[in-house]
Structure formats: C-alpha cells, structure tokens
C-alpha positions as CSV (number, residue, x, y, z in Angstrom):
1,M,42.7,-99.2,-33.8
2,A,40.6,-97.0,-36.0
3,Q,41.1,-92.7,-34.9
4,A,38.8,-91.0,-34.0
5,P,37.1,-88.6,-36.1
6,H,37.8,-85.1,-35.7
7,W,34.2,-83.7,-35.9
8,Q,31.2,-84.9,-33.6
9,P,28.3,-83.8,-34.7
10,H,26.0,-81.4,-33.0
11,R,23.9,-82.5,-29.7
12,Y,20.6,-81.8,-29.4
13,L,20.0,-83.6,-25.9
14,P,18.3,-82.5,-22.9
15,M,20.4,-80.4,-20.5
16,T,21.5,-82.4,-18.0
17,A,21.4,-81.3,-14.4
18,A,24.8,-80.3,-14.2
19,E,24.6,-78.1,-17.3
20,R,21.7,-76.5,-16.0
21,D,23.1,-75.6,-12.3
22,E,26.4,-73.9,-14.0
23,M,24.2,-72.1,-16.8
24,L,22.3,-70.8,-13.2
25,R,25.8,-70.0,-11.0
26,A,26.7,-67.8,-14.6
27,T,23.4,-65.9,-14.7
28,G,23.2,-65.5,-11.2
29,R,20.1,-67.5,-10.9
30,T,19.2,-70.1,-8.1
31,A,16.4,-71.3,-10.0
32,I,14.9,-72.0,-13.8
33,E,11.8,-69.9,-12.6
34,D,13.8,-66.8,-11.8
35,L,14.8,-66.7,-15.7
36,F,11.1,-65.8,-16.0
37,T,10.4,-62.9,-13.7
38,D,9.8,-60.2,-16.4
39,I,6.9,-62.6,-17.9
40,P,3.7,-61.5,-15.6
41,A,3.0,-64.5,-13.3
42,E,-1.0,-64.6,-14.5
43,V,0.2,-65.6,-17.9
44,R,3.2,-68.2,-18.0
45,L,2.3,-71.7,-18.0
46,R,2.9,-73.3,-15.4
47,R,2.5,-76.9,-16.9
48,P,4.3,-78.6,-20.1
49,L,2.8,-78.2,-23.2
50,A,-0.2,-80.6,-24.2
51,L,1.6,-81.7,-27.4
52,P,1.0,-85.2,-28.9
53,P,3.2,-88.1,-29.5
54,A,6.0,-87.1,-32.2
55,L,4.1,-88.3,-35.7
56,A,5.2,-89.9,-38.6
57,E,6.6,-88.0,-41.7
58,P,3.5,-89.0,-44.1
59,E,0.8,-88.9,-40.9
60,L,2.2,-85.1,-40.4
61,L,1.4,-84.3,-43.5
62,A,-1.6,-85.6,-43.9
63,H,-2.3,-84.0,-40.8
64,L,-0.7,-80.5,-41.8
65,R,-2.9,-80.0,-45.0
66,E,-5.9,-81.1,-42.8
67,L,-5.2,-77.8,-41.0
68,A,-4.2,-76.1,-43.9
69,E,-8.2,-76.5,-45.3
70,R,-9.6,-75.1,-42.3
71,N,-7.9,-71.8,-43.9
72,A,-10.1,-69.2,-46.0
73,H,-8.4,-69.4,-49.7
74,A,-8.2,-65.9,-50.7
75,D,-8.3,-68.0,-54.5
76,R,-12.1,-69.3,-53.5
77,L,-13.1,-65.3,-53.3
78,V,-13.6,-63.0,-56.7
79,C,-11.4,-60.0,-55.1
80,F,-12.0,-56.5,-56.2
81,L,-9.9,-55.2,-52.9
82,G,-6.9,-53.2,-53.7
83,G,-5.4,-49.9,-52.3
84,G,-1.8,-51.2,-52.7
85,A,-1.7,-54.0,-53.2
86,Y,-3.4,-55.7,-56.4
87,D,-4.7,-59.0,-57.6
88,H,-3.2,-59.6,-61.6
89,V,-3.0,-61.9,-63.9
90,V,0.9,-63.4,-63.7
91,P,2.1,-65.6,-66.7
92,S,3.1,-68.6,-66.1
93,V,6.2,-67.8,-67.5
94,V,7.4,-65.0,-65.0
95,W,8.1,-67.6,-62.3
96,H,9.3,-70.5,-64.4
97,L,12.3,-68.8,-65.2
98,A,12.2,-66.1,-61.5
99,G,12.2,-69.6,-59.9
100,R,15.2,-71.3,-61.2
101,A,17.8,-72.2,-58.5
102,E,20.5,-70.1,-59.7
103,F,18.6,-67.0,-59.2
104,Y,15.8,-68.1,-56.3
105,T,18.9,-69.0,-54.1
106,A,21.0,-66.4,-55.1
107,Y,21.9,-63.2,-52.5
108,T,23.8,-60.0,-53.2
109,P,25.9,-59.6,-56.0
110,Y,29.5,-58.6,-54.7
111,Q,31.6,-60.6,-57.0
112,A,30.8,-59.9,-60.6
113,E,33.3,-62.8,-62.0
114,I,30.6,-65.4,-60.6
115,M,27.0,-63.7,-60.8
116,Q,26.7,-61.4,-64.4
117,G,23.3,-63.8,-64.7
118,E,21.9,-61.7,-61.6
119,L,23.5,-58.6,-62.6
120,Q,22.1,-58.4,-65.9
121,A,19.2,-59.1,-64.5
122,G,18.9,-56.1,-62.5
123,Y,20.3,-54.0,-65.0
124,E,17.6,-55.1,-67.3
125,Y,15.2,-54.9,-65.1
126,Q,16.8,-50.8,-64.0
127,S,16.7,-50.1,-68.1
128,M,12.9,-51.0,-68.0
129,L,11.6,-49.2,-64.9
130,C,14.0,-46.1,-66.4
131,A,11.7,-46.5,-69.4
132,L,8.4,-47.4,-68.0
133,T,8.6,-44.3,-65.8
134,G,10.4,-41.8,-68.0
135,M,13.5,-41.1,-65.9
136,D,16.6,-41.5,-66.4
137,V,18.4,-44.7,-63.7
138,A,16.6,-46.6,-61.3
139,N,18.5,-49.3,-58.8
140,A,17.1,-52.9,-57.5
141,S,17.8,-52.8,-53.8
142,M,14.5,-51.4,-52.3
143,Y,12.4,-53.2,-49.7
144,D,9.0,-52.0,-50.4
145,G,6.8,-48.8,-51.9
146,A,6.7,-46.8,-48.6
147,S,10.1,-47.5,-47.8
148,A,11.2,-46.3,-51.1
149,A,9.2,-43.3,-50.6
150,A,10.8,-42.3,-47.7
151,E,14.4,-42.6,-49.0
152,A,13.4,-40.6,-51.8
153,A,12.7,-37.7,-49.2
154,V,15.7,-38.3,-47.3
155,M,17.5,-38.2,-50.9
156,A,15.5,-34.5,-51.3
157,R,16.6,-33.6,-48.3
158,D,20.6,-34.2,-49.5
159,L,19.9,-32.5,-52.8
160,T,18.1,-29.5,-51.9
161,R,19.9,-29.0,-48.4
162,R,16.6,-27.8,-47.3
163,D,14.9,-29.8,-44.5
164,T,11.1,-30.3,-44.8
165,V,8.5,-32.2,-46.9
166,V,5.1,-31.3,-47.7
167,V,3.1,-34.8,-48.4
168,S,-0.4,-34.7,-49.8
169,A,-3.0,-36.4,-48.1
170,A,-4.5,-38.4,-50.9
171,V,-0.8,-40.9,-50.9
172,H,-1.2,-43.8,-49.4
173,P,-1.2,-43.6,-45.3
174,H,1.3,-46.1,-45.0
175,Y,3.8,-44.3,-46.8
176,R,2.8,-41.7,-45.1
177,R,3.4,-42.9,-41.4
178,T,7.1,-44.8,-42.9
179,L,8.1,-41.4,-44.1
180,E,7.1,-39.9,-40.6
181,T,8.5,-42.9,-38.8
182,Y,11.6,-43.1,-40.9
183,V,12.8,-39.1,-40.9
184,R,11.5,-38.9,-37.4
185,H,15.2,-38.4,-36.2
186,L,16.9,-36.9,-39.0
187,G,15.8,-33.6,-38.8
188,I,13.5,-33.4,-41.5
189,G,10.1,-32.3,-41.0
190,V,6.7,-33.1,-42.8
191,R,3.6,-31.1,-43.7
192,T,0.7,-32.9,-44.6
193,L,-1.6,-31.0,-47.4
194,A,-5.2,-31.7,-47.4
195,H,-7.2,-33.2,-50.7
196,T,-9.5,-31.4,-52.3
197,D,-12.1,-33.1,-54.0
198,G,-10.3,-36.3,-53.8
199,V,-6.7,-34.8,-55.9
200,T,-4.2,-32.8,-54.8
201,D,-5.1,-28.8,-55.8
202,P,-2.1,-27.1,-57.1
203,A,-3.1,-23.8,-55.7
204,R,-3.3,-24.7,-52.8
205,L,-0.2,-26.1,-52.7
206,R,1.0,-23.0,-54.2
207,A,0.5,-21.2,-50.6
208,T,1.8,-24.0,-48.7
209,I,4.6,-24.6,-50.0
210,G,8.2,-22.2,-49.5
211,A,11.9,-21.4,-49.0
212,G,12.0,-24.4,-46.6
213,T,10.3,-27.2,-48.8
214,A,12.9,-30.3,-49.8
215,A,10.5,-32.1,-51.9
216,V,6.7,-32.4,-52.8
217,I,5.4,-35.9,-52.2
218,V,2.0,-36.9,-54.5
219,Q,0.4,-39.8,-55.8
220,T,-1.3,-40.8,-59.0
221,P,-3.4,-42.6,-59.5
222,N,-4.0,-41.7,-55.5
223,V,-4.7,-43.7,-52.9
224,F,-8.6,-43.1,-53.8
225,G,-8.1,-44.3,-57.5
226,C,-7.7,-40.5,-58.8
227,L,-5.0,-39.1,-61.4
228,E,-3.8,-35.8,-60.4
229,D,-2.8,-33.1,-62.5
230,G,1.4,-33.9,-62.7
231,A,2.5,-31.1,-64.8
232,A,0.9,-28.5,-62.4
233,L,2.1,-30.1,-59.5
234,A,5.5,-30.3,-61.1
235,A,5.4,-26.5,-62.0
236,A,4.3,-25.3,-58.5
237,A,7.0,-27.1,-56.6
238,H,9.6,-26.3,-59.1
239,D,8.8,-23.0,-58.9
240,A,9.1,-23.4,-55.3
241,G,12.9,-24.8,-55.7
242,A,11.6,-27.7,-54.8
243,L,11.9,-31.2,-56.0
244,L,8.4,-33.5,-57.1
245,V,8.5,-37.1,-55.5
246,V,6.2,-39.7,-57.3
247,T,5.1,-42.3,-55.4
248,V,3.4,-45.3,-57.3
249,T,1.7,-48.2,-56.0
250,E,0.0,-49.0,-59.4
251,P,2.6,-49.3,-62.3
252,L,0.7,-51.1,-64.6
253,S,-1.0,-47.3,-65.0
254,L,1.8,-46.3,-67.0
255,G,1.2,-48.7,-69.3
256,L,-1.5,-46.2,-70.2
257,I,-1.1,-42.9,-68.7
258,E,1.8,-40.5,-69.1
259,P,4.5,-41.5,-66.9
260,P,6.3,-39.1,-64.2
261,G,9.1,-38.3,-66.1
262,A,7.6,-36.6,-68.9
263,W,5.7,-34.2,-66.8
264,G,8.3,-32.9,-64.5
265,A,8.9,-35.6,-61.8
266,D,12.1,-35.6,-60.0
267,I,12.1,-38.9,-58.6
268,V,9.9,-41.6,-59.0
269,A,9.4,-43.8,-55.9
270,G,6.6,-47.1,-55.4
271,E,5.8,-50.4,-55.6
272,G,6.3,-53.2,-58.4
273,Q,4.6,-55.9,-56.7
274,P,1.9,-55.2,-60.0
275,L,4.6,-56.3,-62.1
276,G,4.9,-60.1,-62.1
277,N,4.9,-60.6,-58.1
278,H,2.0,-62.3,-56.7
279,L,0.0,-60.8,-53.5
280,N,1.6,-63.2,-50.9
281,F,-0.5,-62.0,-47.9
282,G,1.8,-58.7,-47.9
283,G,5.2,-59.8,-49.2
284,P,8.2,-59.8,-50.0
285,Y,7.7,-56.7,-52.2
286,L,9.6,-54.8,-55.1
287,G,10.0,-51.0,-54.3
288,M,11.1,-49.0,-57.0
289,L,13.1,-46.3,-57.5
290,A,14.2,-44.0,-60.4
291,T,15.4,-40.1,-60.8
292,R,16.9,-37.9,-63.3
293,E,21.0,-38.4,-64.3
294,A,21.7,-35.5,-62.1
295,F,21.1,-37.3,-58.6
296,V,22.4,-40.5,-59.3
297,R,24.9,-39.9,-57.2
298,R,22.9,-39.2,-54.3
299,M,20.4,-42.3,-55.1
300,P,20.1,-45.0,-51.9
301,G,20.6,-48.9,-53.0
302,R,22.6,-50.8,-55.3
303,L,23.2,-49.6,-59.0
304,V,24.1,-51.8,-61.7
305,G,26.0,-51.0,-64.7
306,A,26.9,-51.8,-68.1
307,T,30.8,-52.2,-68.6
308,T,33.6,-54.4,-70.8
309,D,36.3,-56.4,-69.5
310,R,39.8,-56.0,-70.9
311,E,39.0,-57.9,-73.9
312,G,36.4,-56.5,-74.8
313,R,33.4,-58.4,-73.9
314,R,30.4,-57.0,-72.4
315,G,29.7,-57.5,-68.4
316,F,28.1,-55.9,-65.4
317,V,28.9,-54.8,-62.3
318,L,28.0,-52.8,-59.0
319,T,29.0,-49.5,-59.9
320,L,29.4,-46.2,-57.6
321,Q,30.1,-47.8,-55.2
322,T,30.6,-44.7,-52.5
323,R,27.4,-44.8,-52.2
324,E,26.8,-47.7,-50.6
325,Q,26.4,-48.3,-47.1
326,H,29.0,-51.2,-46.9
327,I,31.2,-49.0,-48.4
328,R,30.7,-44.9,-46.2
329,R,29.2,-46.9,-43.1
330,E,27.2,-43.7,-41.2
331,K,28.4,-41.6,-44.0
332,A,25.8,-43.8,-46.6
333,T,23.0,-42.5,-48.6
334,S,21.2,-45.0,-47.0
335,N,21.7,-48.0,-44.6
336,I,18.5,-49.9,-45.4
337,C,18.2,-50.7,-48.8
338,T,18.4,-54.6,-49.4
339,N,18.9,-56.8,-52.3
340,E,15.1,-57.1,-53.9
341,A,16.8,-59.0,-56.9
342,L,14.5,-62.1,-57.3
343,N,11.7,-59.7,-57.2
344,A,12.8,-57.4,-59.7
345,L,13.7,-60.2,-62.1
346,A,10.2,-61.3,-61.8
347,A,9.4,-57.5,-62.6
348,A,11.6,-57.6,-66.0
349,V,9.9,-61.2,-67.2
350,Y,7.2,-59.9,-66.4
351,L,7.3,-56.4,-68.5
352,A,9.6,-58.5,-70.8
353,A,7.0,-61.1,-72.0
354,L,4.3,-58.6,-72.2
355,G,6.4,-56.1,-73.9
356,K,5.1,-52.8,-75.3
357,T,1.7,-53.8,-76.4
358,G,1.4,-56.3,-74.5
359,L,1.3,-53.9,-71.0
360,R,-0.6,-51.1,-73.1
361,R,-3.6,-54.0,-73.6
362,V,-3.5,-55.1,-69.9
363,A,-3.4,-51.3,-69.0
364,E,-6.7,-51.1,-70.9
365,L,-8.1,-53.8,-69.8
366,N,-8.0,-52.6,-65.9
367,A,-8.8,-49.3,-67.1
368,R,-12.1,-50.4,-69.6
369,R,-13.6,-52.9,-66.8
370,A,-12.5,-50.4,-63.7
371,H,-14.8,-47.8,-65.9
372,Y,-17.2,-50.2,-66.5
373,A,-17.4,-51.3,-63.2
374,R,-18.1,-47.8,-61.8
375,T,-20.7,-47.3,-64.4
376,R,-22.7,-50.3,-62.9
377,L,-22.5,-49.4,-59.4
378,T,-23.2,-45.6,-59.5
379,A,-26.8,-46.9,-61.1
380,I,-27.9,-48.3,-58.4
381,S,-30.2,-46.3,-56.3
382,G,-28.3,-44.7,-53.5
383,V,-24.7,-45.6,-55.1
384,R,-22.4,-42.8,-56.0
385,A,-19.0,-41.6,-57.7
386,A,-17.3,-40.2,-54.3
387,F,-15.0,-37.9,-56.7
388,A,-15.3,-36.2,-60.0
389,A,-11.8,-36.9,-61.0
390,P,-10.8,-39.5,-64.2
391,V,-9.4,-42.9,-62.6
392,F,-7.8,-45.9,-64.0
393,N,-7.9,-49.3,-62.4
394,E,-9.6,-48.1,-58.7
395,F,-12.5,-45.8,-57.8
396,T,-13.9,-44.8,-54.4
397,L,-17.7,-44.9,-54.0
398,R,-20.5,-43.6,-51.5
399,L,-22.7,-46.4,-50.0
400,P,-26.1,-46.1,-48.6
401,V,-24.7,-48.7,-46.2
402,P,-21.7,-49.0,-43.7
403,P,-18.5,-50.1,-46.1
404,D,-18.0,-52.8,-43.2
405,D,-21.6,-54.3,-43.2
406,L,-21.4,-54.6,-47.2
407,N,-18.6,-56.6,-47.2
408,A,-19.1,-59.2,-44.7
409,R,-22.1,-59.7,-46.6
410,L,-20.1,-60.1,-50.1
411,R,-17.9,-62.2,-48.6
412,A,-20.7,-64.6,-47.8
413,R,-21.3,-64.9,-51.6
414,G,-18.2,-65.3,-52.5
415,I,-16.7,-62.3,-53.2
416,L,-13.8,-60.2,-51.3
417,G,-14.9,-56.5,-51.8
418,G,-13.5,-53.1,-51.0
419,L,-11.7,-51.0,-48.8
420,A,-13.8,-49.1,-45.9
421,L,-11.7,-45.8,-46.4
422,R,-12.7,-44.9,-42.5
423,R,-10.0,-47.3,-41.3
424,W,-8.0,-44.4,-42.8
425,Y,-10.0,-41.3,-43.4
426,P,-12.4,-41.3,-40.1
427,E,-14.6,-38.5,-42.3
428,M,-15.2,-40.9,-44.9
429,E,-17.6,-42.9,-43.1
430,D,-19.4,-43.9,-46.1
431,A,-16.4,-44.3,-48.3
432,W,-15.7,-47.2,-50.4
433,L,-12.7,-48.1,-52.7
434,L,-12.8,-51.0,-55.1
435,C,-10.7,-52.3,-57.3
436,V,-11.0,-53.9,-60.5
437,T,-8.0,-55.4,-62.7
438,E,-8.0,-57.8,-65.6
439,A,-7.8,-60.9,-63.6
440,R,-12.2,-59.6,-63.4
441,T,-14.6,-61.0,-65.8
442,R,-17.3,-58.9,-66.9
443,A,-19.7,-61.8,-65.4
444,Q,-17.9,-61.2,-62.1
445,I,-18.4,-57.3,-62.1
446,D,-21.9,-58.1,-63.1
447,A,-22.5,-60.4,-60.2
448,L,-20.9,-57.4,-57.9
449,A,-23.2,-55.5,-59.1
450,D,-26.3,-57.7,-58.6
451,A,-24.7,-58.8,-55.4
452,V,-24.7,-54.9,-54.2
453,A,-27.8,-53.9,-55.4
454,A,-29.3,-56.8,-53.1
455,E,-27.6,-56.0,-50.4
456,V,-28.3,-52.1,-50.7
457,A,-31.9,-52.6,-51.2
458,A,-32.4,-55.3,-48.3
C-alpha cells in the first residue's frame, strides 16, 4: 500500500461549527457578533455581500478591463502640474534594463558574493549622485525626499550637538510636515523662517539662527520654483556654526545650475523621481542623500563601497556597517531607511543614457520651455508673475480668477493645470504654480496660454 505523503496542502475551506465554537471559547466570546463590538452598529453590514457568481478567468479579465476604462487616465491630459513630482520623458532603455528579473526581484544585498550586480548598480548610482550634487559621498537607501530631509536634520543634530533646526517656509510643505513629525520625539526643535518675495532672505536668516542652531534647511529650486541664493545662505549658516541642508525636489535642475556642494552645502537631501522614475501615482520614489566625507559615519542608510578580493579582482560590498540598523539597533543612525536599489538603478541608467551633455540639454529644454510659457501667460490681461526671482522649470503666477476654478475648466479642455498654492499657503489665494518640462511641446504651451486667455476673459 502506498505511503501517504508527509505534507498536506493548506486548506482554504469554510470554518466548521466546531472550529467556530472553539475560537469563541478561546477568545472569551459567546457569539460571532461579539468580535465586532468595536465597530459602530450603524455601519455594520448585516447581510451577505452582494457579490455576483464567480467568473472564469477570461471573463474576469474582460470585466476588469471594462472597469479600468472608466478611470480618467493622466496620459490623456497635457500635464502642467509639478509641486514635487514631475512629468519627464523616461527613455525606454531605462526600464528595459531596470526591469530585468535579476534586478526587479532583488532585495537587500547582504550577501556580497551573490549580489555583485545589484551592489555595483548601487555604487554607480552613488557615484553619479555625488557628481550631480557636488558632494563627496552618497547612499542609496532612503524612502523619498521628505524622509531624506528629516534624516538630514537628525544627522545635523548628531554632528553639531545642537538641538534646533531652522527651515525656510519656501521648503515644500510636505517636507516640513514630515520633518516636524519625524523629530517630534527626538528632542529637536523646528523653527520656520518666513520667505521674502518667494525666497529665503539671508539677512533675516542671520537674525534668526544662533548658538543652538544645528542646521538651516532650504530648497532650491524652492516650492515656488524660485532659485535661492545658496552661497549667501551657506555663509549665514556657517557663521553661526550651523550646517546647511539643501533639499532638491527637481534634480534635473542640477544639469544646468551650480550644484549645492559648490556653494557650501553640507548635506543634500532630495527626491530622485525625476531621474528615470515614472510618477506612479505617488511612488515608490527615491530619496537622495549626499554629504561631505567628514560626515560619512553619521550618514544613515546603506553605503556601497568598492574593494578587491584576495586575487586582486574588483568587487563591491556594503561598507561602514556599524551605522546600519541591523547592527546597532537602538544606537543606529537611522531605523527608517530601506532598500531603494531598483529606483536607484533606474536613476543610474537614466543618467548614464543621457551623459553629461544629454543631461544639460534636457535641463536647458526645461528652462527654455518654462520661460517661454511664463512669457506667454504673463502677456494675458490680469495674469502676472508672483515673484521676481529666477526660476528653472516651475513658476508661480497670480491669477484674476480662482486657480481651482480655472483648473476645473482646463481639465474639461484636456489640460491638467497647475497647483493652487492656497492649499498650502492660505494667504496666497490667487497663486498658481505651473511646471513645464521637456515633455511639453511648444504647441501644447500655446494651447495652454490660449485656453487660459479664453477662460480668464469669460
């Protein structure tokens, strides 16, 4: 007689009456309804779910396709929305390579002997990020730009032994809220410095910071699209013994403007989504963090280093492991960082595909088309530029009509308009933040200007 197999498949069967009674006894309940007493009675469903009979797979797929077609597809709208997430052209080579199975399914590269490909990808990304930001060392394991900025604040506290950070009001509000939440129970105070005409005033900064300031956090291009006077802000921070943390939500700007490391930034934190990563309705994104070599031991996250084996062959490993959470636990520099290697790989492929010349050309396209759009739009009666500071690919306008109403009317024309800034800055009821990237054509910009002119005049 054949012997029964030593394994049994999992049973996904309805609970029997005996199993139900045993569960109730174990939980001290007398009826199934007792398990749901925390749910208000008026919202409980007291009938079976109204589900249709099961469908065969081909029928189910057809039904799901029909449901999906009811959605409003962003690619059917011409996008002029930015505000921290940007609609760029992603060359097809990026995800043809980053989407390969050996990268797509890989996770944490702890075992260097079998993870050389992923480790090398991380090393290349770190090297490119250093070149892009003008810094000495970078990691590849931050969640997104907002949490990277918060990590930078903690890092500055540890380095300076001071307990207050000053953040410009021109830093993206999501970044500022994340910072405040992150440091609330770490003994770090946060002070917000009001902007002056859309930028951070170095003189006002000098009057605000003092001996207890660990870091000054600014963003450039900032949330209004304006470029900050980085060198003056760095001098003000350093004169008070504080570090300068620069956040960057649009890293393509670094293909055209001077990198933060060149004018005195100590830590650069930001968002790498524009570097070959699609918008993806909010994620996953790629947090960037780079700093000076002197600060590397206080840097959170995983750092890939190059080395040689006993036979002299080049290889890659995770280095300076003592600052990692899986080693030091409560003494770690961070307990939030993770593995963003896939998004970092996409950024590395994107930067390698463009090269220095290509990156600069894409950045120039962004700047030229944004300036053309601003010129066209400010020629409309009642529309004016909100600030005089130079911009990259985003700019803020003042409108003679409510921005939300204008956005609704533009959407009916197939245009995704700008961001109504009053959601973040209530005092700016008429402010409209627009973004123009290399993905927008001159004809699309003209169509936007014509549509705005028609709606403003209506």
